[in-house]
N, CA, C and O atoms as a CHARMM CRD file, in Angstrom:
* protein
*
  400
    1    1 MET  N    101.71900 127.96700 126.44400 PROA 1      0.00000
    2    1 MET  CA   101.17100 128.43400 124.78300 PROA 1      0.00000
    3    1 MET  C    102.39100 127.92300 123.99600 PROA 1      0.00000
    4    1 MET  O    102.09800 126.94700 123.30400 PROA 1      0.00000
    5    2 ARG  N    103.43800 128.23600 123.92500 PROA 2      0.00000
    6    2 ARG  CA   104.31900 127.82300 122.69700 PROA 2      0.00000
    7    2 ARG  C    104.75300 126.66900 122.84200 PROA 2      0.00000
    8    2 ARG  O    105.50300 126.38200 121.90900 PROA 2      0.00000
    9    3 VAL  N    104.61500 125.70500 123.72000 PROA 3      0.00000
   10    3 VAL  CA   105.01000 124.42000 124.15300 PROA 3      0.00000
   11    3 VAL  C    103.75100 123.64400 123.00900 PROA 3      0.00000
   12    3 VAL  O    103.93300 122.74400 122.18900 PROA 3      0.00000
   13    4 LEU  N    102.62800 124.30700 123.30800 PROA 4      0.00000
   14    4 LEU  CA   101.63800 123.94000 121.87000 PROA 4      0.00000
   15    4 LEU  C    101.79700 123.87600 120.57600 PROA 4      0.00000
   16    4 LEU  O    101.59200 123.08300 119.65800 PROA 4      0.00000
   17    5 LEU  N    102.32500 125.19600 120.79300 PROA 5      0.00000
   18    5 LEU  CA   102.33700 125.58300 118.80900 PROA 5      0.00000
   19    5 LEU  C    103.77900 124.56000 118.22200 PROA 5      0.00000
   20    5 LEU  O    103.95600 124.20800 117.05600 PROA 5      0.00000
   21    6 GLU  N    104.52600 124.29900 119.21300 PROA 6      0.00000
   22    6 GLU  CA   105.74200 123.60600 118.87700 PROA 6      0.00000
   23    6 GLU  C    105.18000 122.26000 118.57900 PROA 6      0.00000
   24    6 GLU  O    105.18600 121.75900 117.45500 PROA 6      0.00000
   25    7 LEU  N    104.60100 121.59700 119.85400 PROA 7      0.00000
   26    7 LEU  CA   103.99600 120.37700 119.41100 PROA 7      0.00000
   27    7 LEU  C    103.03900 120.14300 118.27900 PROA 7      0.00000
   28    7 LEU  O    102.93400 119.08200 117.66500 PROA 7      0.00000
   29    8 LEU  N    102.36600 121.21700 118.06900 PROA 8      0.00000
   30    8 LEU  CA   101.38700 120.66400 116.70000 PROA 8      0.00000
   31    8 LEU  C    102.54600 121.04200 115.30600 PROA 8      0.00000
   32    8 LEU  O    102.24900 120.42900 114.28000 PROA 8      0.00000
   33    9 ARG  N    103.60500 121.82700 115.21000 PROA 9      0.00000
   34    9 ARG  CA   104.59000 122.09600 114.59800 PROA 9      0.00000
   35    9 ARG  C    105.46700 120.98000 114.53200 PROA 9      0.00000
   36    9 ARG  O    106.07600 120.77300 113.48300 PROA 9      0.00000
   37   10 ILE  N    105.61500 120.21500 115.53800 PROA 10     0.00000
   38   10 ILE  CA   106.41800 119.03400 115.12800 PROA 10     0.00000
   39   10 ILE  C    105.58800 117.80700 114.47600 PROA 10     0.00000
   40   10 ILE  O    106.17500 117.15300 113.61400 PROA 10     0.00000
   41   11 ILE  N    104.17100 117.42400 114.85000 PROA 11     0.00000
   42   11 ILE  CA   103.56100 116.74900 114.39000 PROA 11     0.00000
   43   11 ILE  C    103.13800 117.04000 112.80800 PROA 11     0.00000
   44   11 ILE  O    103.04600 116.22200 111.89200 PROA 11     0.00000
   45   12 PHE  N    102.89900 118.53800 112.78600 PROA 12     0.00000
   46   12 PHE  CA   102.71200 118.76900 110.98400 PROA 12     0.00000
   47   12 PHE  C    104.02400 118.41300 110.10400 PROA 12     0.00000
   48   12 PHE  O    104.02800 118.12300 108.90800 PROA 12     0.00000
   49   13 ILE  N    105.09500 118.49900 110.94100 PROA 13     0.00000
   50   13 ILE  CA   106.64400 118.62700 109.93000 PROA 13     0.00000
   51   13 ILE  C    106.58300 116.73500 110.01800 PROA 13     0.00000
   52   13 ILE  O    106.83700 116.15700 108.96100 PROA 13     0.00000
   53   14 PHE  N    106.33300 116.07600 110.96100 PROA 14     0.00000
   54   14 PHE  CA   106.84000 114.62300 111.05100 PROA 14     0.00000
   55   14 PHE  C    105.83200 114.27500 109.90500 PROA 14     0.00000
   56   14 PHE  O    106.22700 113.54300 108.99700 PROA 14     0.00000
   57   15 ALA  N    104.51900 114.77200 109.89500 PROA 15     0.00000
   58   15 ALA  CA   103.93700 113.84400 109.17100 PROA 15     0.00000
   59   15 ALA  C    103.56800 114.37700 107.18100 PROA 15     0.00000
   60   15 ALA  O    103.34500 113.69800 106.17900 PROA 15     0.00000
   61   16 ILE  N    103.68600 116.01300 107.44600 PROA 16     0.00000
   62   16 ILE  CA   104.45800 116.19200 105.76000 PROA 16     0.00000
   63   16 ILE  C    105.60300 115.14600 105.34400 PROA 16     0.00000
   64   16 ILE  O    105.53900 114.25900 104.49200 PROA 16     0.00000
   65   17 LEU  N    106.62800 115.48600 106.15100 PROA 17     0.00000
   66   17 LEU  CA   107.92200 114.71700 105.60400 PROA 17     0.00000
   67   17 LEU  C    107.81000 113.45400 105.29000 PROA 17     0.00000
   68   17 LEU  O    108.09200 112.84900 104.25500 PROA 17     0.00000
   69   18 ALA  N    107.29000 113.05700 106.46500 PROA 18     0.00000
   70   18 ALA  CA   106.74800 111.11300 106.27400 PROA 18     0.00000
   71   18 ALA  C    106.02500 111.04000 105.18600 PROA 18     0.00000
   72   18 ALA  O    106.54100 110.08500 104.60600 PROA 18     0.00000
   73   19 THR  N    105.03300 111.47900 104.42000 PROA 19     0.00000
   74   19 THR  CA   104.62800 111.81400 103.62300 PROA 19     0.00000
   75   19 THR  C    105.01500 111.73200 102.16800 PROA 19     0.00000
   76   19 THR  O    104.56600 110.98800 101.29600 PROA 19     0.00000
   77   20 LEU  N    106.11500 112.82700 102.08800 PROA 20     0.00000
   78   20 LEU  CA   106.57800 112.80600 101.08500 PROA 20     0.00000
   79   20 LEU  C    108.13300 111.97400 100.77700 PROA 20     0.00000
   80   20 LEU  O    108.52900 111.29900  99.82700 PROA 20     0.00000
   81   21 LEU  N    108.71600 112.36400 101.98500 PROA 21     0.00000
   82   21 LEU  CA   109.81100 110.87000 101.70200 PROA 21     0.00000
   83   21 LEU  C    109.48200 109.38000 101.79100 PROA 21     0.00000
   84   21 LEU  O    110.05900 108.49400 101.16000 PROA 21     0.00000
   85   22 GLY  N    108.36300 109.20300 102.75500 PROA 22     0.00000
   86   22 GLY  CA   107.84900 107.68900 102.37500 PROA 22     0.00000
   87   22 GLY  C    107.41900 107.12400 101.32100 PROA 22     0.00000
   88   22 GLY  O    107.44100 105.93000 101.02100 PROA 22     0.00000
   89   23 GLY  N    106.73500 108.65500 100.34800 PROA 23     0.00000
   90   23 GLY  CA   106.45600 107.77000  98.96500 PROA 23     0.00000
   91   23 GLY  C    107.44400 107.34600  97.96500 PROA 23     0.00000
   92   23 GLY  O    107.24700 106.61100  96.99800 PROA 23     0.00000
   93   24 ILE  N    108.79000 108.04700  98.42100 PROA 24     0.00000
   94   24 ILE  CA   110.12700 107.74600  97.33100 PROA 24     0.00000
   95   24 ILE  C    110.29200 106.53400  97.17500 PROA 24     0.00000
   96   24 ILE  O    110.51500 105.89100  96.15000 PROA 24     0.00000
   97   25 PRO  N    110.15800 106.16900  98.40500 PROA 25     0.00000
   98   25 PRO  CA   110.77700 104.30100  98.54100 PROA 25     0.00000
   99   25 PRO  C    109.52200 103.50100  98.02600 PROA 25     0.00000
  100   25 PRO  O    109.76500 102.70300  97.12100 PROA 25     0.00000
  101   26 HSD  N    108.47700 103.57100  98.37300 PROA 26     0.00000
  102   26 HSD  CA   107.49800 103.10600  98.08900 PROA 26     0.00000
  103   26 HSD  C    106.92600 103.05800  96.54000 PROA 26     0.00000
  104   26 HSD  O    106.36800 102.07300  96.05700 PROA 26     0.00000
  105   27 ALA  N    107.14500 104.19200  95.91200 PROA 27     0.00000
  106   27 ALA  CA   107.08900 104.53400  94.72700 PROA 27     0.00000
  107   27 ALA  C    108.27100 103.10700  93.99800 PROA 27     0.00000
  108   27 ALA  O    107.97400 102.07800  93.39200 PROA 27     0.00000
  109   28 ILE  N    109.44600 103.59800  94.36100 PROA 28     0.00000
  110   28 ILE  CA   110.73800 102.76100  94.17400 PROA 28     0.00000
  111   28 ILE  C    110.67800 101.23100  94.06600 PROA 28     0.00000
  112   28 ILE  O    110.90400 100.53400  93.07600 PROA 28     0.00000
  113   29 TYR  N    110.38100 100.92600  95.10000 PROA 29     0.00000
  114   29 TYR  CA   110.03400  99.62500  95.30400 PROA 29     0.00000
  115   29 TYR  C    108.88400  98.89500  94.38800 PROA 29     0.00000
  116   29 TYR  O    109.04000  97.85200  93.75300 PROA 29     0.00000
  117   30 SER  N    107.54600  99.78900  94.48100 PROA 30     0.00000
  118   30 SER  CA   106.79400  98.76900  94.13500 PROA 30     0.00000
  119   30 SER  C    107.06200  98.97100  92.46400 PROA 30     0.00000
  120   30 SER  O    106.32500  98.23100  91.81200 PROA 30     0.00000
  121   31 ASN  N    107.88900  99.74800  91.70600 PROA 31     0.00000
  122   31 ASN  CA   108.18700  99.55000  90.44500 PROA 31     0.00000
  123   31 ASN  C    109.10900  98.36200  90.26300 PROA 31     0.00000
  124   31 ASN  O    108.95900  97.68000  89.24900 PROA 31     0.00000
  125   32 ILE  N    110.01800  98.05600  91.11400 PROA 32     0.00000
  126   32 ILE  CA   110.55100  97.08000  90.80700 PROA 32     0.00000
  127   32 ILE  C    109.99400  96.06000  91.15000 PROA 32     0.00000
  128   32 ILE  O    110.42000  95.19900  90.38000 PROA 32     0.00000
  129   33 GLY  N    109.03700  95.44500  92.09100 PROA 33     0.00000
  130   33 GLY  CA   108.31600  94.13100  92.22800 PROA 33     0.00000
  131   33 GLY  C    108.64700  93.57500  93.42700 PROA 33     0.00000
  132   33 GLY  O    108.87300  92.39500  93.69700 PROA 33     0.00000
  133   34 ILE  N    108.65600  94.77200  94.28100 PROA 34     0.00000
  134   34 ILE  CA   109.39400  94.84700  95.32400 PROA 34     0.00000
  135   34 ILE  C    107.76100  94.77200  96.58300 PROA 34     0.00000
  136   34 ILE  O    107.08300  95.79100  96.44700 PROA 34     0.00000
  137   35 ASP  N    107.07600  93.59900  97.82800 PROA 35     0.00000
  138   35 ASP  CA   106.14600  93.83300  98.19400 PROA 35     0.00000
  139   35 ASP  C    106.07000  94.66100  99.24400 PROA 35     0.00000
  140   35 ASP  O    106.33000  94.23300 100.36900 PROA 35     0.00000
  141   36 THR  N    105.65800  96.12500  99.00900 PROA 36     0.00000
  142   36 THR  CA   105.60200  97.16000  99.67700 PROA 36     0.00000
  143   36 THR  C    104.86700  96.74800 101.13500 PROA 36     0.00000
  144   36 THR  O    105.08600  97.20200 102.25800 PROA 36     0.00000
  145   37 ASP  N    103.91700  95.71900 100.69600 PROA 37     0.00000
  146   37 ASP  CA   102.91100  96.35300 102.11600 PROA 37     0.00000
  147   37 ASP  C    103.56700  94.92300 103.04900 PROA 37     0.00000
  148   37 ASP  O    103.19600  94.80600 104.21700 PROA 37     0.00000
  149   38 LYS  N    104.44900  93.98000 102.51100 PROA 38     0.00000
  150   38 LYS  CA   105.16400  93.49200 103.86900 PROA 38     0.00000
  151   38 LYS  C    106.41500  93.58200 104.03000 PROA 38     0.00000
  152   38 LYS  O    107.00700  92.78200 104.75500 PROA 38     0.00000
  153   39 TYR  N    107.01900  94.53500 103.40700 PROA 39     0.00000
  154   39 TYR  CA   108.43400  95.16000 103.71700 PROA 39     0.00000
  155   39 TYR  C    108.98600  96.58100 103.80800 PROA 39     0.00000
  156   39 TYR  O    110.04600  97.02800 104.24600 PROA 39     0.00000
  157   40 GLY  N    107.99600  97.09600 103.29100 PROA 40     0.00000
  158   40 GLY  CA   107.87500  98.50300 103.61800 PROA 40     0.00000
  159   40 GLY  C    107.88500  99.34400 104.99900 PROA 40     0.00000
  160   40 GLY  O    108.12000 100.54600 105.12000 PROA 40     0.00000
  161   41 TRP  N    107.63200  98.58700 105.81800 PROA 41     0.00000
  162   41 TRP  CA   107.74200  99.37400 107.26200 PROA 41     0.00000
  163   41 TRP  C    109.46400  99.40900 107.37900 PROA 41     0.00000
  164   41 TRP  O    109.67500 100.43700 108.02300 PROA 41     0.00000
  165   42 THR  N    110.36700  98.97800 107.16500 PROA 42     0.00000
  166   42 THR  CA   111.62300  99.48000 107.20900 PROA 42     0.00000
  167   42 THR  C    111.77600 100.67100 106.58400 PROA 42     0.00000
  168   42 THR  O    112.15100 101.68700 107.17000 PROA 42     0.00000
  169   43 ALA  N    111.58300 100.62800 105.74600 PROA 43     0.00000
  170   43 ALA  CA   112.23900 101.82800 105.13400 PROA 43     0.00000
  171   43 ALA  C    111.12800 103.33200 105.65100 PROA 43     0.00000
  172   43 ALA  O    111.51800 104.49200 105.78100 PROA 43     0.00000
  173   44 MET  N    110.00700 102.91600 105.81500 PROA 44     0.00000
  174   44 MET  CA   109.12100 103.86000 106.59100 PROA 44     0.00000
  175   44 MET  C    110.37500 104.57500 108.26800 PROA 44     0.00000
  176   44 MET  O    110.82900 105.71600 108.35300 PROA 44     0.00000
  177   45 LEU  N    110.50500 103.85600 108.91100 PROA 45     0.00000
  178   45 LEU  CA   110.92800 103.52700 110.02900 PROA 45     0.00000
  179   45 LEU  C    112.57800 104.02300 109.61600 PROA 45     0.00000
  180   45 LEU  O    113.20200 104.77900 110.36000 PROA 45     0.00000
  181   46 GLY  N    113.15400 103.48500 108.34900 PROA 46     0.00000
  182   46 GLY  CA   114.24200 104.78200 108.45800 PROA 46     0.00000
  183   46 GLY  C    114.01800 106.35000 107.80500 PROA 46     0.00000
  184   46 GLY  O    114.81600 107.28100 107.91800 PROA 46     0.00000
  185   47 VAL  N    113.10000 106.36700 107.30700 PROA 47     0.00000
  186   47 VAL  CA   112.48100 107.65500 106.97600 PROA 47     0.00000
  187   47 VAL  C    112.11800 108.48700 108.48300 PROA 47     0.00000
  188   47 VAL  O    112.26500 109.66800 108.79500 PROA 47     0.00000
  189   48 PHE  N    111.54600 107.22500 109.29500 PROA 48     0.00000
  190   48 PHE  CA   111.27400 108.43700 110.29000 PROA 48     0.00000
  191   48 PHE  C    112.17400 108.77600 110.92000 PROA 48     0.00000
  192   48 PHE  O    112.05000 109.95600 111.25000 PROA 48     0.00000
  193   49 ILE  N    113.80200 107.94000 111.56600 PROA 49     0.00000
  194   49 ILE  CA   114.25300 108.20600 111.44800 PROA 49     0.00000
  195   49 ILE  C    115.85000 109.45400 111.08100 PROA 49     0.00000
  196   49 ILE  O    116.79900 109.98000 111.66300 PROA 49     0.00000
  197   50 ILE  N    115.37000 109.38100 110.07600 PROA 50     0.00000
  198   50 ILE  CA   115.75600 110.88400 108.95100 PROA 50     0.00000
  199   50 ILE  C    115.58200 112.06100 109.38500 PROA 50     0.00000
  200   50 ILE  O    116.35400 112.98700 109.63300 PROA 50     0.00000
  201   51 ILE  N    114.04500 111.87300 109.47500 PROA 51     0.00000
  202   51 ILE  CA   113.30200 113.02800 110.41600 PROA 51     0.00000
  203   51 ILE  C    113.63900 113.64000 111.23000 PROA 51     0.00000
  204   51 ILE  O    114.06800 114.79200 111.29300 PROA 51     0.00000
  205   52 PHE  N    113.35900 112.45000 112.33600 PROA 52     0.00000
  206   52 PHE  CA   114.28300 112.56800 113.77400 PROA 52     0.00000
  207   52 PHE  C    115.60700 113.71700 113.96700 PROA 52     0.00000
  208   52 PHE  O    115.85000 114.73700 114.61200 PROA 52     0.00000
  209   53 VAL  N    116.32600 112.73900 112.86300 PROA 53     0.00000
  210   53 VAL  CA   117.46300 113.70700 113.18200 PROA 53     0.00000
  211   53 VAL  C    117.65600 114.95800 112.41300 PROA 53     0.00000
  212   53 VAL  O    118.32000 115.88700 112.87300 PROA 53     0.00000
  213   54 LEU  N    117.05500 115.00100 111.18200 PROA 54     0.00000
  214   54 LEU  CA   117.04100 116.69100 110.74100 PROA 54     0.00000
  215   54 LEU  C    116.00200 117.61900 111.91400 PROA 54     0.00000
  216   54 LEU  O    116.27500 118.79400 112.16000 PROA 54     0.00000
  217   55 TYR  N    115.20900 117.15200 112.35100 PROA 55     0.00000
  218   55 TYR  CA   114.47600 117.66300 113.61100 PROA 55     0.00000
  219   55 TYR  C    115.56300 118.17000 114.66900 PROA 55     0.00000
  220   55 TYR  O    115.75800 119.37300 114.84100 PROA 55     0.00000
  221   56 ARG  N    115.97200 117.58700 115.08000 PROA 56     0.00000
  222   56 ARG  CA   117.20700 117.75600 116.55200 PROA 56     0.00000
  223   56 ARG  C    118.08000 118.58100 115.62500 PROA 56     0.00000
  224   56 ARG  O    117.90600 119.80000 115.64800 PROA 56     0.00000
  225   57 ASN  N    118.80400 118.18000 114.98500 PROA 57     0.00000
  226   57 ASN  CA   120.02400 119.11600 114.39600 PROA 57     0.00000
  227   57 ASN  C    119.96900 120.44500 113.74900 PROA 57     0.00000
  228   57 ASN  O    120.76900 121.36500 113.92200 PROA 57     0.00000
  229   58 LYS  N    118.54100 120.43000 112.69400 PROA 58     0.00000
  230   58 LYS  CA   118.34600 121.79900 112.46300 PROA 58     0.00000
  231   58 LYS  C    116.88200 122.71000 112.42300 PROA 58     0.00000
  232   58 LYS  O    116.85600 123.94000 112.37800 PROA 58     0.00000
  233   59 LEU  N    115.92100 122.00000 112.44400 PROA 59     0.00000
  234   59 LEU  CA   114.48100 121.81200 112.47700 PROA 59     0.00000
  235   59 LEU  C    113.73100 122.84500 114.14300 PROA 59     0.00000
  236   59 LEU  O    113.03900 123.86300 114.17300 PROA 59     0.00000
  237   60 GLN  N    114.14800 122.19100 115.00700 PROA 60     0.00000
  238   60 GLN  CA   114.12600 122.82900 116.15600 PROA 60     0.00000
  239   60 GLN  C    114.58100 124.07500 116.67900 PROA 60     0.00000
  240   60 GLN  O    114.25700 124.27100 117.85000 PROA 60     0.00000
  241   61 PHE  N    115.21900 124.93000 116.14400 PROA 61     0.00000
  242   61 PHE  CA   115.86400 125.55000 116.32900 PROA 61     0.00000
  243   61 PHE  C    115.31600 127.10200 115.76000 PROA 61     0.00000
  244   61 PHE  O    115.69200 128.25900 115.94600 PROA 61     0.00000
  245   62 SER  N    114.34100 126.52200 115.05400 PROA 62     0.00000
  246   62 SER  CA   113.60600 127.55300 114.37800 PROA 62     0.00000
  247   62 SER  C    112.00800 128.32300 114.78400 PROA 62     0.00000
  248   62 SER  O    111.40200 129.29000 114.32300 PROA 62     0.00000
  249   63 GLY  N    111.70900 127.25200 115.96900 PROA 63     0.00000
  250   63 GLY  CA   110.41900 126.95100 116.07200 PROA 63     0.00000
  251   63 GLY  C    109.80800 128.07900 116.93400 PROA 63     0.00000
  252   63 GLY  O    110.36700 129.17500 116.89400 PROA 63     0.00000
  253   64 TRP  N    108.68100 127.91100 117.73400 PROA 64     0.00000
  254   64 TRP  CA   108.35500 128.11800 119.24500 PROA 64     0.00000
  255   64 TRP  C    109.29800 128.95600 120.46900 PROA 64     0.00000
  256   64 TRP  O    109.59100 130.06200 120.92300 PROA 64     0.00000
  257   65 TYR  N    109.53700 127.25100 120.61300 PROA 65     0.00000
  258   65 TYR  CA   109.62300 127.09200 121.83700 PROA 65     0.00000
  259   65 TYR  C    111.21400 127.22000 121.93900 PROA 65     0.00000
  260   65 TYR  O    111.95800 126.50500 121.26700 PROA 65     0.00000
  261   66 THR  N    111.83200 128.52300 123.14500 PROA 66     0.00000
  262   66 THR  CA   112.89900 128.61800 123.15600 PROA 66     0.00000
  263   66 THR  C    113.28100 128.00800 125.09400 PROA 66     0.00000
  264   66 THR  O    114.10900 128.67000 125.72000 PROA 66     0.00000
  265   67 GLY  N    112.67300 126.92300 125.71600 PROA 67     0.00000
  266   67 GLY  CA   113.31200 126.80300 126.68200 PROA 67     0.00000
  267   67 GLY  C    114.24500 125.83000 126.61000 PROA 67     0.00000
  268   67 GLY  O    114.82400 125.63800 125.54100 PROA 67     0.00000
  269   68 LYS  N    114.56100 124.98700 127.85500 PROA 68     0.00000
  270   68 LYS  CA   115.84400 124.09400 128.07000 PROA 68     0.00000
  271   68 LYS  C    115.55300 122.89600 127.04700 PROA 68     0.00000
  272   68 LYS  O    114.49000 122.52100 126.55100 PROA 68     0.00000
  273   69 GLY  N    116.90800 122.41000 126.89600 PROA 69     0.00000
  274   69 GLY  CA   116.67400 120.81500 126.02300 PROA 69     0.00000
  275   69 GLY  C    116.58800 121.02100 124.79600 PROA 69     0.00000
  276   69 GLY  O    116.14100 120.20600 123.98800 PROA 69     0.00000
  277   70 ARG  N    117.09600 122.36300 124.48200 PROA 70     0.00000
  278   70 ARG  CA   116.99800 122.27500 122.90100 PROA 70     0.00000
  279   70 ARG  C    118.96500 122.54700 122.57500 PROA 70     0.00000
  280   70 ARG  O    119.66000 123.55100 122.73400 PROA 70     0.00000
  281   71 GLU  N    119.25600 121.35800 122.15600 PROA 71     0.00000
  282   71 GLU  CA   120.85600 121.21900 121.95400 PROA 71     0.00000
  283   71 GLU  C    120.97600 119.68500 120.71400 PROA 71     0.00000
  284   71 GLU  O    120.30200 118.66000 120.81400 PROA 71     0.00000
  285   72 LYS  N    121.99100 119.97100 119.66900 PROA 72     0.00000
  286   72 LYS  CA   121.99400 118.84600 118.51000 PROA 72     0.00000
  287   72 LYS  C    122.54700 117.68400 119.42700 PROA 72     0.00000
  288   72 LYS  O    123.09300 117.60900 120.52800 PROA 72     0.00000
  289   73 LEU  N    122.10700 116.74600 118.35800 PROA 73     0.00000
  290   73 LEU  CA   122.24900 115.24000 118.66300 PROA 73     0.00000
  291   73 LEU  C    124.00400 115.62700 118.78600 PROA 73     0.00000
  292   73 LEU  O    124.51100 116.64300 118.31200 PROA 73     0.00000
  293   74 PRO  N    124.72900 114.56600 119.52500 PROA 74     0.00000
  294   74 PRO  CA   126.33900 114.60100 119.33800 PROA 74     0.00000
  295   74 PRO  C    126.63000 114.02800 117.72800 PROA 74     0.00000
  296   74 PRO  O    125.77200 113.29500 117.23500 PROA 74     0.00000
  297   75 LYS  N    127.57100 114.29700 117.11200 PROA 75     0.00000
  298   75 LYS  CA   127.96900 114.03300 115.72800 PROA 75     0.00000
  299   75 LYS  C    127.87300 112.58800 116.02600 PROA 75     0.00000
  300   75 LYS  O    127.04000 112.25600 115.18200 PROA 75     0.00000
  301   76 THR  N    128.16900 111.53700 116.65600 PROA 76     0.00000
  302   76 THR  CA   128.59400 110.74200 116.68600 PROA 76     0.00000
  303   76 THR  C    126.97400 109.55100 116.62700 PROA 76     0.00000
  304   76 THR  O    126.76100 108.60200 115.87300 PROA 76     0.00000
  305   77 MET  N    126.30700 109.98900 117.47900 PROA 77     0.00000
  306   77 MET  CA   125.08400 109.93100 117.49400 PROA 77     0.00000
  307   77 MET  C    124.38200 110.15200 116.24000 PROA 77     0.00000
  308   77 MET  O    124.14600 109.18900 115.51000 PROA 77     0.00000
  309   78 SER  N    123.97000 111.51600 115.87200 PROA 78     0.00000
  310   78 SER  CA   124.03700 111.59700 113.77500 PROA 78     0.00000
  311   78 SER  C    124.72400 111.05900 113.40700 PROA 78     0.00000
  312   78 SER  O    124.01000 110.88100 112.42000 PROA 78     0.00000
  313   79 LYS  N    125.53100 110.54400 113.19000 PROA 79     0.00000
  314   79 LYS  CA   125.94900 109.91600 112.00200 PROA 79     0.00000
  315   79 LYS  C    125.34700 108.38000 112.75700 PROA 79     0.00000
  316   79 LYS  O    124.19600 108.32000 112.32400 PROA 79     0.00000
  317   80 THR  N    125.54000 107.30400 113.53700 PROA 80     0.00000
  318   80 THR  CA   125.25800 106.01500 113.85100 PROA 80     0.00000
  319   80 THR  C    123.37200 106.09300 113.24100 PROA 80     0.00000
  320   80 THR  O    122.88900 105.18800 112.56000 PROA 80     0.00000
  321   81 LEU  N    122.78500 107.01600 113.56100 PROA 81     0.00000
  322   81 LEU  CA   121.24800 106.84900 113.02500 PROA 81     0.00000
  323   81 LEU  C    121.26200 107.05700 111.62900 PROA 81     0.00000
  324   81 LEU  O    120.55900 106.33300 110.92500 PROA 81     0.00000
  325   82 VAL  N    122.08800 108.10600 111.03500 PROA 82     0.00000
  326   82 VAL  CA   121.60700 108.27000 109.61500 PROA 82     0.00000
  327   82 VAL  C    122.07700 106.94700 109.11600 PROA 82     0.00000
  328   82 VAL  O    121.37800 106.37500 108.28000 PROA 82     0.00000
  329   83 LEU  N    123.29300 106.34000 109.57400 PROA 83     0.00000
  330   83 LEU  CA   123.79300 104.95000 108.93500 PROA 83     0.00000
  331   83 LEU  C    122.52200 103.82100 109.10600 PROA 83     0.00000
  332   83 LEU  O    122.15800 103.17100 108.12600 PROA 83     0.00000
  333   84 CYS  N    121.96600 103.67300 110.27000 PROA 84     0.00000
  334   84 CYS  CA   120.49900 103.20700 110.51900 PROA 84     0.00000
  335   84 CYS  C    119.76800 102.83500 109.66800 PROA 84     0.00000
  336   84 CYS  O    119.51100 101.77900 109.08900 PROA 84     0.00000
  337   85 ALA  N    119.29700 104.35300 109.65100 PROA 85     0.00000
  338   85 ALA  CA   118.32900 104.65100 108.28600 PROA 85     0.00000
  339   85 ALA  C    118.70600 104.08100 106.84200 PROA 85     0.00000
  340   85 ALA  O    118.02400 103.40100 106.07500 PROA 85     0.00000
  341   86 ILE  N    119.97300 104.56000 106.71500 PROA 86     0.00000
  342   86 ILE  CA   119.84900 103.75400 105.20900 PROA 86     0.00000
  343   86 ILE  C    120.11200 102.33500 105.27800 PROA 86     0.00000
  344   86 ILE  O    120.34300 101.71500 104.24000 PROA 86     0.00000
  345   87 VAL  N    120.09800 101.68200 106.56300 PROA 87     0.00000
  346   87 VAL  CA   120.35300 100.56100 106.03300 PROA 87     0.00000
  347   87 VAL  C    118.81400  99.79700 106.24500 PROA 87     0.00000
  348   87 VAL  O    118.54600  98.64900 105.89200 PROA 87     0.00000
  349   88 LEU  N    118.04300 100.60800 106.80800 PROA 88     0.00000
  350   88 LEU  CA   116.69700 100.37400 106.96900 PROA 88     0.00000
  351   88 LEU  C    116.09900 100.56800 105.52200 PROA 88     0.00000
  352   88 LEU  O    115.36700  99.83200 104.85900 PROA 88     0.00000
  353   89 LEU  N    116.66400 101.83000 105.24600 PROA 89     0.00000
  354   89 LEU  CA   116.08300 102.24000 103.47800 PROA 89     0.00000
  355   89 LEU  C    116.34500 101.35900 102.52300 PROA 89     0.00000
  356   89 LEU  O    115.47200 101.27000 101.66000 PROA 89     0.00000
  357   90 LEU  N    117.19300 100.74400 102.42100 PROA 90     0.00000
  358   90 LEU  CA   118.01000  99.68300 101.63300 PROA 90     0.00000
  359   90 LEU  C    117.65300  98.17800 102.10500 PROA 90     0.00000
  360   90 LEU  O    118.25200  97.44000 101.32300 PROA 90     0.00000
  361   91 SER  N    116.94600  97.41500 103.03200 PROA 91     0.00000
  362   91 SER  CA   116.74900  96.57800 103.40600 PROA 91     0.00000
  363   91 SER  C    115.40500  95.95700 102.52800 PROA 91     0.00000
  364   91 SER  O    115.49600  94.76900 102.22000 PROA 91     0.00000
  365   92 PRO  N    114.39700  96.55500 102.18800 PROA 92     0.00000
  366   92 PRO  CA   113.34100  95.61200 101.55100 PROA 92     0.00000
  367   92 PRO  C    113.25800  94.92700 100.40200 PROA 92     0.00000
  368   92 PRO  O    112.33900  94.21200 100.00400 PROA 92     0.00000
  369   93 PRO  N    114.95900  95.37100  99.55800 PROA 93     0.00000
  370   93 PRO  CA   115.11300  94.81500  98.52400 PROA 93     0.00000
  371   93 PRO  C    115.79100  93.40600  98.95400 PROA 93     0.00000
  372   93 PRO  O    115.35300  92.28900  98.67800 PROA 93     0.00000
  373   94 ILE  N    116.77900  93.66600  99.58000 PROA 94     0.00000
  374   94 ILE  CA   117.64000  92.53400 100.60000 PROA 94     0.00000
  375   94 ILE  C    116.42500  91.60400 101.46900 PROA 94     0.00000
  376   94 ILE  O    116.31200  90.40700 101.20600 PROA 94     0.00000
  377   95 LEU  N    115.70300  92.13500 102.32200 PROA 95     0.00000
  378   95 LEU  CA   114.34800  90.76200 102.87700 PROA 95     0.00000
  379   95 LEU  C    113.53700  89.95600 101.89800 PROA 95     0.00000
  380   95 LEU  O    113.08100  88.82800 102.08800 PROA 95     0.00000
  381   96 HSD  N    113.39400  90.92000 100.51100 PROA 96     0.00000
  382   96 HSD  CA   112.64000  90.05100  99.70600 PROA 96     0.00000
  383   96 HSD  C    113.23200  88.82300  99.11500 PROA 96     0.00000
  384   96 HSD  O    112.73900  87.69700  99.06600 PROA 96     0.00000
  385   97 PHE  N    114.18200  89.17200  98.75100 PROA 97     0.00000
  386   97 PHE  CA   115.05600  88.53500  98.04800 PROA 97     0.00000
  387   97 PHE  C    115.51700  87.56800  98.53400 PROA 97     0.00000
  388   97 PHE  O    115.72800  86.52800  97.91100 PROA 97     0.00000
  389   98 LEU  N    115.82400  87.80600 100.10800 PROA 98     0.00000
  390   98 LEU  CA   116.52700  86.66000 100.74500 PROA 98     0.00000
  391   98 LEU  C    115.11900  85.61500 101.33000 PROA 98     0.00000
  392   98 LEU  O    115.24800  84.39300 101.24900 PROA 98     0.00000
  393   99 LEU  N    114.14000  86.06900 101.76200 PROA 99     0.00000
  394   99 LEU  CA   112.57400  85.63400 101.77900 PROA 99     0.00000
  395   99 LEU  C    111.67100  85.35500 101.42300 PROA 99     0.00000
  396   99 LEU  O    110.63900  85.24300 102.08500 PROA 99     0.00000
  397  100 SER  N    111.84500  85.11700  99.98400 PROA 100    0.00000
  398  100 SER  CA   110.96800  84.94400  99.19300 PROA 100    0.00000
  399  100 SER  C    111.61600  83.93800  97.67000 PROA 100    0.00000
  400  100 SER  O    110.85400  83.66000  96.74500 PROA 100    0.00000
């Protein structure tokens, strides 16, 4: 039962945070004039990576699941993923200007 509750918690965390954090780049890029339908998926992928790192390093320790496999990401992996997420968040304007 705890595993099911934790799975539902993960789904809600990802859905709510993705909606909130995904709306920020979408609004900014729309105001700048960048086609978010064409290039917005890269920013959304960056948002999902940031949420994944946040969950693995902080949020998983406050849930219902207490079994094995609960450990933080290694520091180098966290830094690499956050760097990739930043590059993905900044890529829509670059792609827009390079490909149009």
